[in-house]
All heavy atoms as TSV, in Angstrom:
chain	resi	resn	atom	element	x	y	z
A	1	MET	N	N	205.569	82.062	123.625
A	1	MET	CA	C	204.178	82.418	123.861
A	1	MET	C	C	203.407	82.355	122.543
A	1	MET	O	O	203.912	82.722	121.495
A	1	MET	CB	C	204.108	83.806	124.481
A	1	MET	CG	C	202.734	84.198	124.868
A	1	MET	SD	S	202.832	85.685	125.886
A	1	MET	CE	C	201.142	86.080	125.887
A	2	ILE	N	N	202.162	81.935	122.602
A	2	ILE	CA	C	201.324	81.780	121.415
A	2	ILE	C	C	200.711	83.127	121.043
A	2	ILE	O	O	200.193	83.842	121.902
A	2	ILE	CB	C	200.211	80.740	121.654
A	2	ILE	CG1	C	200.834	79.392	121.978
A	2	ILE	CG2	C	199.300	80.642	120.447
A	2	ILE	CD1	C	199.834	78.365	122.397
A	3	ASP	N	N	200.749	83.460	119.762
A	3	ASP	CA	C	200.186	84.711	119.272
A	3	ASP	C	C	198.723	84.497	118.885
A	3	ASP	O	O	198.423	83.839	117.891
A	3	ASP	CB	C	201.003	85.210	118.079
A	3	ASP	CG	C	200.500	86.543	117.572
A	3	ASP	OD1	O	199.822	87.255	118.337
A	3	ASP	OD2	O	200.776	86.865	116.402
A	4	ASN	N	N	197.805	85.061	119.681
A	4	ASN	CA	C	196.373	84.899	119.433
A	4	ASN	C	C	195.778	86.037	118.609
A	4	ASN	O	O	194.599	86.012	118.299
A	4	ASN	CB	C	195.608	84.786	120.747
A	4	ASN	CG	C	195.851	83.456	121.419
A	4	ASN	OD1	O	196.100	82.466	120.748
A	4	ASN	ND2	N	195.798	83.440	122.729
A	5	SER	N	N	196.561	87.042	118.261
A	5	SER	CA	C	196.012	88.192	117.547
A	5	SER	C	C	195.481	87.794	116.175
A	5	SER	O	O	194.482	88.346	115.706
A	5	SER	CB	C	197.066	89.285	117.411
A	5	SER	OG	O	198.174	88.790	116.676
A	6	ASN	N	N	196.120	86.859	115.513
A	6	ASN	CA	C	195.649	86.388	114.211
A	6	ASN	C	C	194.279	85.734	114.327
A	6	ASN	O	O	193.415	85.931	113.478
A	6	ASN	CB	C	196.649	85.384	113.633
A	6	ASN	CG	C	197.161	85.801	112.290
A	6	ASN	OD1	O	196.776	86.840	111.778
A	6	ASN	ND2	N	198.035	84.991	111.724
A	7	LYS	N	N	194.082	84.960	115.366
A	7	LYS	CA	C	192.806	84.282	115.569
A	7	LYS	C	C	191.694	85.289	115.844
A	7	LYS	O	O	190.581	85.136	115.363
A	7	LYS	CB	C	192.908	83.285	116.720
A	7	LYS	CG	C	193.781	82.103	116.410
A	7	LYS	CD	C	193.856	81.164	117.583
A	7	LYS	CE	C	194.784	80.005	117.279
A	7	LYS	NZ	N	194.936	79.113	118.409
A	8	MET	N	N	191.988	86.311	116.610
A	8	MET	CA	C	190.978	87.316	116.943
A	8	MET	C	C	190.527	88.077	115.699
A	8	MET	O	O	189.363	88.434	115.575
A	8	MET	CB	C	191.515	88.289	117.989
A	8	MET	CG	C	191.576	87.716	119.383
A	8	MET	SD	S	189.958	87.247	120.001
A	8	MET	CE	C	189.251	88.841	120.282
A	9	GLU	N	N	191.432	88.320	114.769
A	9	GLU	CA	C	191.091	89.041	113.547
A	9	GLU	C	C	190.035	88.284	112.748
A	9	GLU	O	O	189.186	88.886	112.105
A	9	GLU	CB	C	192.333	89.278	112.691
A	9	GLU	CG	C	193.272	90.308	113.266
A	9	GLU	CD	C	194.573	90.416	112.485
A	9	GLU	OE1	O	194.672	89.816	111.386
A	9	GLU	OE2	O	195.488	91.092	112.978
A	10	LYS	N	N	190.081	86.963	112.780
A	10	LYS	CA	C	189.118	86.155	112.044
A	10	LYS	C	C	187.705	86.318	112.592
A	10	LYS	O	O	186.726	86.212	111.866
A	10	LYS	CB	C	189.521	84.681	112.092
A	10	LYS	CG	C	190.760	84.360	111.280
A	10	LYS	CD	C	191.342	82.999	111.547
A	10	LYS	CE	C	190.425	81.842	111.441
A	10	LYS	NZ	N	191.107	80.535	111.598
A	11	TYR	N	N	187.591	86.569	113.873
A	11	TYR	CA	C	186.280	86.564	114.528
A	11	TYR	C	C	185.798	87.943	114.941
A	11	TYR	O	O	184.726	88.081	115.500
A	11	TYR	CB	C	186.313	85.651	115.750
A	11	TYR	CG	C	186.644	84.228	115.383
A	11	TYR	CD1	C	187.894	83.682	115.678
A	11	TYR	CD2	C	185.732	83.436	114.715
A	11	TYR	CE1	C	188.203	82.375	115.324
A	11	TYR	CE2	C	186.024	82.128	114.357
A	11	TYR	CZ	C	187.259	81.611	114.668
A	11	TYR	OH	O	187.562	80.321	114.309
A	12	ILE	N	N	186.553	88.990	114.683
A	12	ILE	CA	C	186.172	90.320	115.154
A	12	ILE	C	C	184.833	90.768	114.579
A	12	ILE	O	O	184.032	91.399	115.271
A	12	ILE	CB	C	187.294	91.353	114.866
A	12	ILE	CG1	C	187.109	92.597	115.704
A	12	ILE	CG2	C	187.373	91.690	113.404
A	12	ILE	CD1	C	187.445	92.373	117.144
A	13	SER	N	N	184.542	90.399	113.342
A	13	SER	CA	C	183.262	90.809	112.743
A	13	SER	C	C	182.094	90.102	113.425
A	13	SER	O	O	181.004	90.665	113.548
A	13	SER	CB	C	183.247	90.527	111.247
A	13	SER	OG	O	183.369	89.139	111.014
A	14	ILE	N	N	182.306	88.894	113.871
A	14	ILE	CA	C	181.251	88.155	114.564
A	14	ILE	C	C	181.038	88.723	115.962
A	14	ILE	O	O	179.910	88.882	116.418
A	14	ILE	CB	C	181.600	86.655	114.656
A	14	ILE	CG1	C	181.683	86.049	113.270
A	14	ILE	CG2	C	180.589	85.913	115.503
A	14	ILE	CD1	C	182.210	84.633	113.252
A	15	LEU	N	N	182.107	89.054	116.635
A	15	LEU	CA	C	182.021	89.548	118.002
A	15	LEU	C	C	181.282	90.876	118.098
A	15	LEU	O	O	180.666	91.173	119.114
A	15	LEU	CB	C	183.422	89.694	118.602
A	15	LEU	CG	C	184.177	88.397	118.825
A	15	LEU	CD1	C	185.606	88.680	119.243
A	15	LEU	CD2	C	183.479	87.548	119.865
A	16	GLU	N	N	181.328	91.678	117.061
A	16	GLU	CA	C	180.694	92.992	117.093
A	16	GLU	C	C	179.220	92.957	116.731
A	16	GLU	O	O	178.530	93.956	116.858
A	16	GLU	CB	C	181.445	93.941	116.154
A	16	GLU	CG	C	182.844	94.242	116.645
A	16	GLU	CD	C	183.654	95.062	115.660
A	16	GLU	OE1	O	183.196	95.252	114.513
A	16	GLU	OE2	O	184.751	95.502	116.039
A	17	LYS	N	N	178.709	91.825	116.289
A	17	LYS	CA	C	177.304	91.727	115.899
A	17	LYS	C	C	176.403	91.631	117.126
A	17	LYS	O	O	176.797	91.139	118.170
A	17	LYS	CB	C	177.080	90.511	115.003
A	17	LYS	CG	C	177.709	90.680	113.646
A	17	LYS	CD	C	177.283	89.582	112.714
A	17	LYS	CE	C	177.922	89.865	111.374
A	17	LYS	NZ	N	177.234	89.236	110.296
A	18	SER	N	N	175.178	92.084	116.954
A	18	SER	CA	C	174.210	91.983	118.047
A	18	SER	C	C	173.502	90.633	117.966
A	18	SER	O	O	173.525	89.961	116.937
A	18	SER	CB	C	173.194	93.111	117.955
A	18	SER	OG	O	172.488	93.002	116.742
A	19	TRP	N	N	172.822	90.284	119.056
A	19	TRP	CA	C	172.079	89.031	119.089
A	19	TRP	C	C	170.908	89.118	118.121
A	19	TRP	O	O	170.333	90.181	117.919
A	19	TRP	CB	C	171.556	88.770	120.498
A	19	TRP	CG	C	172.618	88.328	121.437
A	19	TRP	CD1	C	173.335	89.111	122.290
A	19	TRP	CD2	C	173.107	87.009	121.615
A	19	TRP	NE1	N	174.238	88.369	122.987
A	19	TRP	CE2	C	174.118	87.057	122.594
A	19	TRP	CE3	C	172.796	85.788	121.044
A	19	TRP	CZ2	C	174.811	85.938	123.011
A	19	TRP	CZ3	C	173.490	84.667	121.473
A	19	TRP	CH2	C	174.481	84.756	122.438
A	20	PRO	N	N	170.517	87.966	117.555
A	20	PRO	CA	C	169.346	87.983	116.666
A	20	PRO	C	C	168.082	88.330	117.445
A	20	PRO	O	O	168.013	88.140	118.664
A	20	PRO	CB	C	169.267	86.558	116.130
A	20	PRO	CG	C	170.291	85.769	116.825
A	20	PRO	CD	C	171.133	86.675	117.652
A	21	LYS	N	N	167.090	88.833	116.730
A	21	LYS	CA	C	165.825	89.215	117.369
A	21	LYS	C	C	165.097	87.974	117.857
A	21	LYS	O	O	165.279	86.881	117.337
A	21	LYS	CB	C	164.951	89.981	116.391
A	21	LYS	CG	C	165.530	91.330	116.036
A	21	LYS	CD	C	164.617	92.062	115.093
A	21	LYS	CE	C	165.267	93.385	114.731
A	21	LYS	NZ	N	164.480	94.121	113.769
A	22	GLU	N	N	164.238	88.173	118.826
A	22	GLU	CA	C	163.429	87.079	119.364
A	22	GLU	C	C	162.549	86.498	118.269
A	22	GLU	O	O	162.095	87.197	117.368
A	22	GLU	CB	C	162.545	87.576	120.505
A	22	GLU	CG	C	163.284	87.856	121.780
A	22	GLU	CD	C	163.745	86.584	122.466
A	22	GLU	OE1	O	163.033	85.567	122.412
A	22	GLU	OE2	O	164.832	86.625	123.049
A	23	SER	N	N	162.286	85.219	118.371
A	23	SER	CA	C	161.422	84.540	117.424
A	23	SER	C	C	159.988	85.032	117.586
A	23	SER	O	O	159.573	85.476	118.655
A	23	SER	CB	C	161.478	83.036	117.685
A	23	SER	OG	O	160.539	82.377	116.884
A	24	LEU	N	N	159.230	84.947	116.527
A	24	LEU	CA	C	157.824	85.350	116.581
A	24	LEU	C	C	156.969	84.317	117.301
A	24	LEU	O	O	155.874	84.612	117.744
A	24	LEU	CB	C	157.292	85.580	115.164
A	24	LEU	CG	C	157.974	86.706	114.380
A	24	LEU	CD1	C	157.401	86.766	112.970
A	24	LEU	CD2	C	157.800	88.035	115.080
A	25	ARG	N	N	157.483	83.076	117.369
A	25	ARG	CA	C	156.735	82.032	118.070
A	25	ARG	C	C	156.858	82.238	119.579
A	25	ARG	O	O	157.914	82.612	120.070
A	25	ARG	CB	C	157.295	80.653	117.739
A	25	ARG	CG	C	157.041	80.209	116.335
A	25	ARG	CD	C	157.575	78.832	116.110
A	25	ARG	NE	N	159.028	78.855	116.286
A	25	ARG	CZ	C	159.757	77.830	116.627
A	25	ARG	NH1	N	159.209	76.671	116.844
A	25	ARG	NH2	N	161.054	77.929	116.751
A	26	PRO	N	N	155.797	81.960	120.307
A	26	PRO	CA	C	155.905	82.042	121.770
A	26	PRO	C	C	156.783	80.902	122.304
A	26	PRO	O	O	156.830	79.821	121.720
A	26	PRO	CB	C	154.467	81.897	122.260
A	26	PRO	CG	C	153.743	81.239	121.134
A	26	PRO	CD	C	154.461	81.602	119.870
A	27	LYS	N	N	157.480	81.172	123.381
A	27	LYS	CA	C	158.326	80.139	123.972
A	27	LYS	C	C	157.467	79.075	124.641
A	27	LYS	O	O	156.419	79.366	125.217
A	27	LYS	CB	C	159.266	80.748	125.013
A	27	LYS	CG	C	160.375	81.547	124.401
A	27	LYS	CD	C	161.369	81.957	125.454
A	27	LYS	CE	C	162.559	82.625	124.803
A	27	LYS	NZ	N	163.559	83.003	125.789
A	28	MET	N	N	157.933	77.831	124.562
A	28	MET	CA	C	157.235	76.724	125.189
A	28	MET	C	C	157.479	76.774	126.703
A	28	MET	O	O	158.608	76.979	127.124
A	28	MET	CB	C	157.761	75.391	124.633
A	28	MET	CG	C	157.046	74.180	125.177
A	28	MET	SD	S	157.759	72.620	124.599
A	28	MET	CE	C	157.339	72.653	122.886
A	29	PRO	N	N	156.437	76.594	127.507
A	29	PRO	CA	C	156.629	76.585	128.960
A	29	PRO	C	C	157.585	75.464	129.385
A	29	PRO	O	O	157.655	74.410	128.750
A	29	PRO	CB	C	155.227	76.327	129.514
A	29	PRO	CG	C	154.298	76.682	128.403
A	29	PRO	CD	C	155.039	76.440	127.132
A	30	LEU	N	N	158.324	75.691	130.456
A	30	LEU	CA	C	159.315	74.727	130.926
A	30	LEU	C	C	158.707	73.371	131.237
A	30	LEU	O	O	159.294	72.339	130.941
A	30	LEU	CB	C	160.021	75.261	132.168
A	30	LEU	CG	C	161.229	76.138	131.909
A	30	LEU	CD1	C	161.805	76.639	133.225
A	30	LEU	CD2	C	162.289	75.416	131.127
A	31	LYS	N	N	157.519	73.346	131.836
A	31	LYS	CA	C	156.926	72.050	132.183
A	31	LYS	C	C	156.599	71.239	130.929
A	31	LYS	O	O	156.687	70.025	130.924
A	31	LYS	CB	C	155.698	72.205	133.070
A	31	LYS	CG	C	154.522	72.852	132.406
A	31	LYS	CD	C	153.332	72.903	133.336
A	31	LYS	CE	C	152.134	73.413	132.570
A	31	LYS	NZ	N	150.916	73.289	133.296
A	32	ASP	N	N	156.235	71.914	129.840
A	32	ASP	CA	C	155.966	71.212	128.587
A	32	ASP	C	C	157.264	70.755	127.924
A	32	ASP	O	O	157.308	69.706	127.298
A	32	ASP	CB	C	155.184	72.111	127.624
A	32	ASP	CG	C	153.776	72.380	128.122
A	32	ASP	OD1	O	153.274	71.581	128.941
A	32	ASP	OD2	O	153.181	73.393	127.702
A	33	ARG	N	N	158.310	71.549	128.066
A	33	ARG	CA	C	159.602	71.162	127.502
A	33	ARG	C	C	160.134	69.917	128.204
A	33	ARG	O	O	160.735	69.053	127.582
A	33	ARG	CB	C	160.605	72.305	127.637
A	33	ARG	CG	C	160.315	73.457	126.714
A	33	ARG	CD	C	161.269	74.587	126.894
A	33	ARG	NE	N	162.637	74.168	126.655
A	33	ARG	CZ	C	163.692	74.857	127.035
A	33	ARG	NH1	N	163.545	75.994	127.682
A	33	ARG	NH2	N	164.904	74.425	126.783
A	34	ALA	N	N	159.903	69.826	129.497
A	34	ALA	CA	C	160.382	68.670	130.259
A	34	ALA	C	C	159.692	67.396	129.806
A	34	ALA	O	O	160.292	66.323	129.831
A	34	ALA	CB	C	160.156	68.901	131.748
A	35	LYS	N	N	158.457	67.484	129.362
A	35	LYS	CA	C	157.711	66.306	128.915
A	35	LYS	C	C	158.357	65.649	127.706
A	35	LYS	O	O	158.191	64.461	127.474
A	35	LYS	CB	C	156.271	66.682	128.581
A	35	LYS	CG	C	155.433	67.022	129.775
A	35	LYS	CD	C	154.035	67.421	129.335
A	35	LYS	CE	C	153.222	67.926	130.497
A	35	LYS	NZ	N	151.912	68.407	130.059
A	36	ILE	N	N	159.082	66.415	126.934
A	36	ILE	CA	C	159.740	65.883	125.742
A	36	ILE	C	C	160.717	64.776	126.124
A	36	ILE	O	O	160.879	63.794	125.417
A	36	ILE	CB	C	160.487	67.004	124.989
A	36	ILE	CG1	C	159.504	68.030	124.455
A	36	ILE	CG2	C	161.324	66.441	123.860
A	36	ILE	CD1	C	160.162	69.281	123.903
A	37	PHE	N	N	161.372	64.922	127.270
A	37	PHE	CA	C	162.417	63.990	127.664
A	37	PHE	C	C	161.934	62.876	128.592
A	37	PHE	O	O	162.706	61.997	128.925
A	37	PHE	CB	C	163.561	64.763	128.336
A	37	PHE	CG	C	164.166	65.777	127.423
A	37	PHE	CD1	C	163.822	67.111	127.520
A	37	PHE	CD2	C	165.058	65.385	126.447
A	37	PHE	CE1	C	164.384	68.048	126.666
A	37	PHE	CE2	C	165.625	66.308	125.586
A	37	PHE	CZ	C	165.281	67.649	125.697
A	38	LEU	N	N	160.703	62.896	129.008
A	38	LEU	CA	C	160.197	61.879	129.928
A	38	LEU	C	C	160.303	60.454	129.401
A	38	LEU	O	O	160.676	59.561	130.140
A	38	LEU	CB	C	158.760	62.186	130.324
A	38	LEU	CG	C	158.594	63.298	131.346
A	38	LEU	CD1	C	157.115	63.548	131.612
A	38	LEU	CD2	C	159.302	62.987	132.631
A	39	PRO	N	N	160.015	60.190	128.133
A	39	PRO	CA	C	160.079	58.807	127.665
A	39	PRO	C	C	161.488	58.233	127.618
A	39	PRO	O	O	161.661	57.043	127.476
A	39	PRO	CB	C	159.492	58.864	126.255
A	39	PRO	CG	C	158.824	60.168	126.137
A	39	PRO	CD	C	159.446	61.074	127.132
A	40	PHE	N	N	162.487	59.065	127.734
A	40	PHE	CA	C	163.870	58.605	127.617
A	40	PHE	C	C	164.261	57.751	128.819
A	40	PHE	O	O	164.074	58.134	129.960
A	40	PHE	CB	C	164.811	59.800	127.516
A	40	PHE	CG	C	166.253	59.411	127.494
A	40	PHE	CD1	C	166.800	58.827	126.368
A	40	PHE	CD2	C	167.048	59.605	128.592
A	40	PHE	CE1	C	168.130	58.462	126.343
A	40	PHE	CE2	C	168.380	59.256	128.576
A	40	PHE	CZ	C	168.916	58.681	127.453
A	41	ALA	N	N	164.783	56.562	128.560
A	41	ALA	CA	C	165.281	55.680	129.612
A	41	ALA	C	C	166.723	55.323	129.270
A	41	ALA	O	O	166.989	54.641	128.288
A	41	ALA	CB	C	164.435	54.431	129.712
A	42	ALA	N	N	167.648	55.805	130.067
A	42	ALA	CA	C	169.064	55.559	129.799
A	42	ALA	C	C	169.409	54.082	129.945
A	42	ALA	O	O	170.251	53.563	129.224
A	42	ALA	CB	C	169.919	56.397	130.723
A	43	LEU	N	N	168.774	53.421	130.889
A	43	LEU	CA	C	169.051	52.004	131.137
A	43	LEU	C	C	167.776	51.202	130.893
A	43	LEU	O	O	166.997	50.947	131.810
A	43	LEU	CB	C	169.534	51.804	132.579
A	43	LEU	CG	C	170.795	52.563	132.964
A	43	LEU	CD1	C	171.047	52.443	134.455
A	43	LEU	CD2	C	171.977	52.053	132.183
A	44	LYS	N	N	167.568	50.819	129.663
A	44	LYS	CA	C	166.358	50.056	129.334
A	44	LYS	C	C	166.385	48.704	130.044
A	44	LYS	O	O	167.384	48.008	130.038
A	44	LYS	CB	C	166.248	49.850	127.830
A	44	LYS	CG	C	165.941	51.119	127.082
A	44	LYS	CD	C	165.613	50.822	125.650
A	44	LYS	CE	C	165.414	52.095	124.896
A	44	LYS	NZ	N	164.054	52.496	124.759
A	45	GLY	N	N	165.275	48.379	130.684
A	45	GLY	CA	C	165.170	47.108	131.376
A	45	GLY	C	C	165.710	47.111	132.788
A	45	GLY	O	O	165.616	46.104	133.492
A	46	TYR	N	N	166.267	48.211	133.229
A	46	TYR	CA	C	166.868	48.276	134.553
A	46	TYR	C	C	165.827	48.061	135.654
A	46	TYR	O	O	166.043	47.277	136.575
A	46	TYR	CB	C	167.583	49.615	134.741
A	46	TYR	CG	C	168.252	49.782	136.081
A	46	TYR	CD1	C	169.387	49.049	136.392
A	46	TYR	CD2	C	167.758	50.661	137.037
A	46	TYR	CE1	C	170.012	49.190	137.611
A	46	TYR	CE2	C	168.374	50.808	138.257
A	46	TYR	CZ	C	169.499	50.070	138.541
A	46	TYR	OH	O	170.114	50.212	139.756
A	47	GLU	N	N	164.714	48.765	135.552
A	47	GLU	CA	C	163.668	48.631	136.573
A	47	GLU	C	C	163.127	47.203	136.622
A	47	GLU	O	O	162.889	46.662	137.705
A	47	GLU	CB	C	162.529	49.620	136.301
A	47	GLU	CG	C	162.919	51.072	136.466
A	47	GLU	CD	C	163.315	51.419	137.891
A	47	GLU	OE1	O	162.705	50.868	138.835
A	47	GLU	OE2	O	164.246	52.225	138.044
A	48	GLU	N	N	162.954	46.579	135.464
A	48	GLU	CA	C	162.450	45.208	135.424
A	48	GLU	C	C	163.451	44.248	136.054
A	48	GLU	O	O	163.081	43.308	136.756
A	48	GLU	CB	C	162.152	44.775	133.986
A	48	GLU	CG	C	160.986	45.497	133.352
A	48	GLU	CD	C	161.353	46.859	132.787
A	48	GLU	OE1	O	162.567	47.182	132.728
A	48	GLU	OE2	O	160.438	47.606	132.425
A	49	SER	N	N	164.736	44.483	135.819
A	49	SER	CA	C	165.773	43.633	136.415
A	49	SER	C	C	165.769	43.754	137.926
A	49	SER	O	O	165.881	42.754	138.640
A	49	SER	CB	C	167.157	44.014	135.885
A	49	SER	OG	O	167.257	43.755	134.519
A	50	LEU	N	N	165.653	44.972	138.424
A	50	LEU	CA	C	165.602	45.175	139.874
A	50	LEU	C	C	164.393	44.472	140.475
A	50	LEU	O	O	164.490	43.842	141.538
A	50	LEU	CB	C	165.552	46.665	140.210
A	50	LEU	CG	C	166.826	47.457	140.020
A	50	LEU	CD1	C	166.580	48.918	140.376
A	50	LEU	CD2	C	167.956	46.901	140.857
A	51	GLU	N	N	163.266	44.567	139.797
A	51	GLU	CA	C	162.039	43.934	140.292
A	51	GLU	C	C	162.183	42.416	140.319
A	51	GLU	O	O	161.758	41.765	141.278
A	51	GLU	CB	C	160.849	44.354	139.429
A	51	GLU	CG	C	159.516	43.822	139.909
A	51	GLU	CD	C	159.132	44.352	141.276
A	51	GLU	OE1	O	159.634	45.403	141.694
A	51	GLU	OE2	O	158.321	43.678	141.947
A	52	SER	N	N	162.790	41.833	139.287
A	52	SER	CA	C	162.940	40.377	139.268
A	52	SER	C	C	163.897	39.909	140.363
A	52	SER	O	O	163.658	38.881	141.005
A	52	SER	CB	C	163.416	39.901	137.899
A	52	SER	OG	O	164.709	40.358	137.612
A	53	VAL	N	N	164.963	40.653	140.613
A	53	VAL	CA	C	165.888	40.295	141.704
A	53	VAL	C	C	165.182	40.410	143.046
A	53	VAL	O	O	165.334	39.553	143.918
A	53	VAL	CB	C	167.157	41.187	141.665
A	53	VAL	CG1	C	167.985	41.011	142.932
A	53	VAL	CG2	C	167.991	40.876	140.435
A	54	ARG	N	N	164.364	41.447	143.207
A	54	ARG	CA	C	163.625	41.628	144.463
A	54	ARG	C	C	162.685	40.448	144.709
A	54	ARG	O	O	162.614	39.902	145.816
A	54	ARG	CB	C	162.824	42.926	144.427
A	54	ARG	CG	C	162.113	43.235	145.756
A	54	ARG	CD	C	161.162	44.395	145.622
A	54	ARG	NE	N	160.068	44.142	144.705
A	54	ARG	CZ	C	158.994	43.392	144.975
A	54	ARG	NH1	N	158.886	42.787	146.133
A	54	ARG	NH2	N	158.034	43.227	144.080
A	55	LYS	N	N	161.981	40.021	143.651
A	55	LYS	CA	C	161.062	38.890	143.791
A	55	LYS	C	C	161.811	37.609	144.150
A	55	LYS	O	O	161.366	36.835	144.992
A	55	LYS	CB	C	160.265	38.682	142.504
A	55	LYS	CG	C	159.206	39.719	142.289
A	55	LYS	CD	C	158.468	39.477	140.997
A	55	LYS	CE	C	157.415	40.540	140.763
A	55	LYS	NZ	N	156.732	40.351	139.479
A	56	ILE	N	N	162.945	37.382	143.508
A	56	ILE	CA	C	163.745	36.189	143.806
A	56	ILE	C	C	164.221	36.220	145.246
A	56	ILE	O	O	164.138	35.215	145.964
A	56	ILE	CB	C	164.957	36.082	142.843
A	56	ILE	CG1	C	164.472	35.797	141.431
A	56	ILE	CG2	C	165.921	35.015	143.306
A	56	ILE	CD1	C	165.559	35.925	140.375
A	57	MET	N	N	164.696	37.372	145.685
A	57	MET	CA	C	165.213	37.481	147.054
A	57	MET	C	C	164.108	37.276	148.075
A	57	MET	O	O	164.330	36.687	149.131
A	57	MET	CB	C	165.894	38.836	147.255
A	57	MET	CG	C	167.218	38.941	146.518
A	57	MET	SD	S	168.040	40.514	146.765
A	57	MET	CE	C	168.521	40.355	148.475
A	58	GLU	N	N	162.910	37.764	147.780
A	58	GLU	CA	C	161.798	37.598	148.714
A	58	GLU	C	C	161.334	36.150	148.773
A	58	GLU	O	O	160.935	35.665	149.824
A	58	GLU	CB	C	160.636	38.499	148.312
A	58	GLU	CG	C	160.859	39.949	148.643
A	58	GLU	CD	C	159.705	40.830	148.193
A	58	GLU	OE1	O	158.788	40.342	147.501
A	58	GLU	OE2	O	159.725	42.019	148.538
A	59	SER	N	N	161.371	35.457	147.642
A	59	SER	CA	C	160.854	34.092	147.610
A	59	SER	C	C	161.887	33.059	148.042
A	59	SER	O	O	161.526	31.952	148.424
A	59	SER	CB	C	160.354	33.760	146.205
A	59	SER	OG	O	161.446	33.741	145.304
A	60	ASP	N	N	163.159	33.400	147.986
A	60	ASP	CA	C	164.219	32.449	148.323
A	60	ASP	C	C	164.403	32.405	149.839
A	60	ASP	O	O	164.684	33.400	150.484
A	60	ASP	CB	C	165.523	32.853	147.642
A	60	ASP	CG	C	166.574	31.766	147.695
A	60	ASP	OD1	O	166.294	30.703	148.285
A	60	ASP	OD2	O	167.652	31.976	147.142
A	61	GLU	N	N	164.247	31.232	150.418
A	61	GLU	CA	C	164.369	31.071	151.872
A	61	GLU	C	C	165.799	31.270	152.350
A	61	GLU	O	O	166.039	31.689	153.463
A	61	GLU	CB	C	163.884	29.686	152.279
A	61	GLU	CG	C	162.434	29.451	152.002
A	61	GLU	CD	C	162.036	28.005	152.218
A	61	GLU	OE1	O	162.914	27.186	152.574
A	61	GLU	OE2	O	160.864	27.693	152.026
A	62	ARG	N	N	166.743	30.942	151.508
A	62	ARG	CA	C	168.140	30.997	151.929
A	62	ARG	C	C	168.830	32.280	151.446
A	62	ARG	O	O	170.005	32.296	151.124
A	62	ARG	CB	C	168.889	29.776	151.419
A	62	ARG	CG	C	168.758	29.557	149.941
A	62	ARG	CD	C	169.327	28.213	149.515
A	62	ARG	NE	N	168.910	27.919	148.167
A	62	ARG	CZ	C	169.394	28.490	147.076
A	62	ARG	NH1	N	170.328	29.389	147.164
A	62	ARG	NH2	N	168.963	28.167	145.887
A	63	THR	N	N	168.094	33.361	151.367
A	63	THR	CA	C	168.656	34.618	150.897
A	63	THR	C	C	169.811	35.062	151.791
A	63	THR	O	O	169.666	35.156	153.001
A	63	THR	CB	C	167.578	35.720	150.886
A	63	THR	OG1	O	166.515	35.292	150.083
A	63	THR	CG2	C	168.135	37.007	150.343
A	64	SER	N	N	170.919	35.306	151.167
A	64	SER	CA	C	172.072	35.817	151.929
A	64	SER	C	C	172.049	37.338	151.901
A	64	SER	O	O	171.194	37.958	151.285
A	64	SER	CB	C	173.371	35.290	151.323
A	64	SER	OG	O	173.669	35.994	150.144
A	65	THR	N	N	173.004	37.923	152.540
A	65	THR	CA	C	173.083	39.387	152.558
A	65	THR	C	C	173.768	39.917	151.299
A	65	THR	O	O	173.859	41.111	151.117
A	65	THR	CB	C	173.870	39.870	153.789
A	65	THR	OG1	O	175.164	39.257	153.769
A	65	THR	CG2	C	173.127	39.529	155.063
A	66	ASP	N	N	174.238	39.024	150.419
A	66	ASP	CA	C	174.895	39.447	149.196
A	66	ASP	C	C	173.937	39.346	148.016
A	66	ASP	O	O	173.736	38.273	147.450
A	66	ASP	CB	C	176.125	38.569	148.943
A	66	ASP	CG	C	176.898	38.991	147.700
A	66	ASP	OD1	O	176.709	40.135	147.249
A	66	ASP	OD2	O	177.694	38.183	147.203
A	67	PRO	N	N	173.322	40.475	147.595
A	67	PRO	CA	C	172.359	40.429	146.499
A	67	PRO	C	C	172.985	40.141	145.138
A	67	PRO	O	O	172.282	39.786	144.205
A	67	PRO	CB	C	171.724	41.833	146.526
A	67	PRO	CG	C	172.720	42.687	147.209
A	67	PRO	CD	C	173.474	41.801	148.161
A	68	THR	N	N	174.312	40.235	145.025
A	68	THR	CA	C	174.952	39.978	143.739
A	68	THR	C	C	174.922	38.508	143.360
A	68	THR	O	O	175.175	38.177	142.211
A	68	THR	CB	C	176.419	40.473	143.738
A	68	THR	OG1	O	177.134	39.802	144.770
A	68	THR	CG2	C	176.482	41.969	143.941
A	69	GLN	N	N	174.569	37.638	144.277
A	69	GLN	CA	C	174.496	36.204	143.953
A	69	GLN	C	C	173.377	35.925	142.959
A	69	GLN	O	O	173.368	34.905	142.294
A	69	GLN	CB	C	174.293	35.386	145.213
A	69	GLN	CG	C	172.901	35.534	145.812
A	69	GLN	CD	C	172.691	34.659	147.018
A	69	GLN	OE1	O	173.519	33.826	147.310
A	69	GLN	NE2	N	171.605	34.857	147.719
A	70	PHE	N	N	172.428	36.848	142.808
A	70	PHE	CA	C	171.295	36.652	141.920
A	70	PHE	C	C	171.506	37.248	140.544
A	70	PHE	O	O	170.685	37.071	139.668
A	70	PHE	CB	C	170.028	37.265	142.523
A	70	PHE	CG	C	169.659	36.635	143.845
A	70	PHE	CD1	C	169.860	37.327	145.015
A	70	PHE	CD2	C	169.143	35.354	143.894
A	70	PHE	CE1	C	169.531	36.748	146.221
A	70	PHE	CE2	C	168.819	34.772	145.091
A	70	PHE	CZ	C	169.020	35.471	146.267
A	71	LEU	N	N	172.579	37.965	140.360
A	71	LEU	CA	C	172.818	38.590	139.061
A	71	LEU	C	C	173.161	37.544	138.016
A	71	LEU	O	O	173.888	36.604	138.271
A	71	LEU	CB	C	173.941	39.623	139.154
A	71	LEU	CG	C	173.657	40.802	140.100
A	71	LEU	CD1	C	174.866	41.711	140.147
A	71	LEU	CD2	C	172.440	41.569	139.659
A	72	VAL	N	N	172.611	37.742	136.849
A	72	VAL	CA	C	172.821	36.796	135.761
A	72	VAL	C	C	173.929	37.278	134.865
A	72	VAL	O	O	174.118	38.392	134.611
A	72	VAL	CB	C	171.535	36.613	134.940
A	72	VAL	CG1	C	171.748	35.645	133.803
A	72	VAL	CG2	C	170.419	36.186	135.837
């Protein structure tokens, strides 16, 4: 069995401390915080790729049921 008592001794002073006081700055509202992340796009160009495939499929008379035939 592993002896964890040594590890606890290292952190006992931290565990007994209280949380720091609240900041003097007012908290930012959640809706404003969410705006920070709006410009982030995990898949750059994804929407444009979908749109181009959609246009090709609509204009192609011989469109099959397999949309992967249009992937480049």
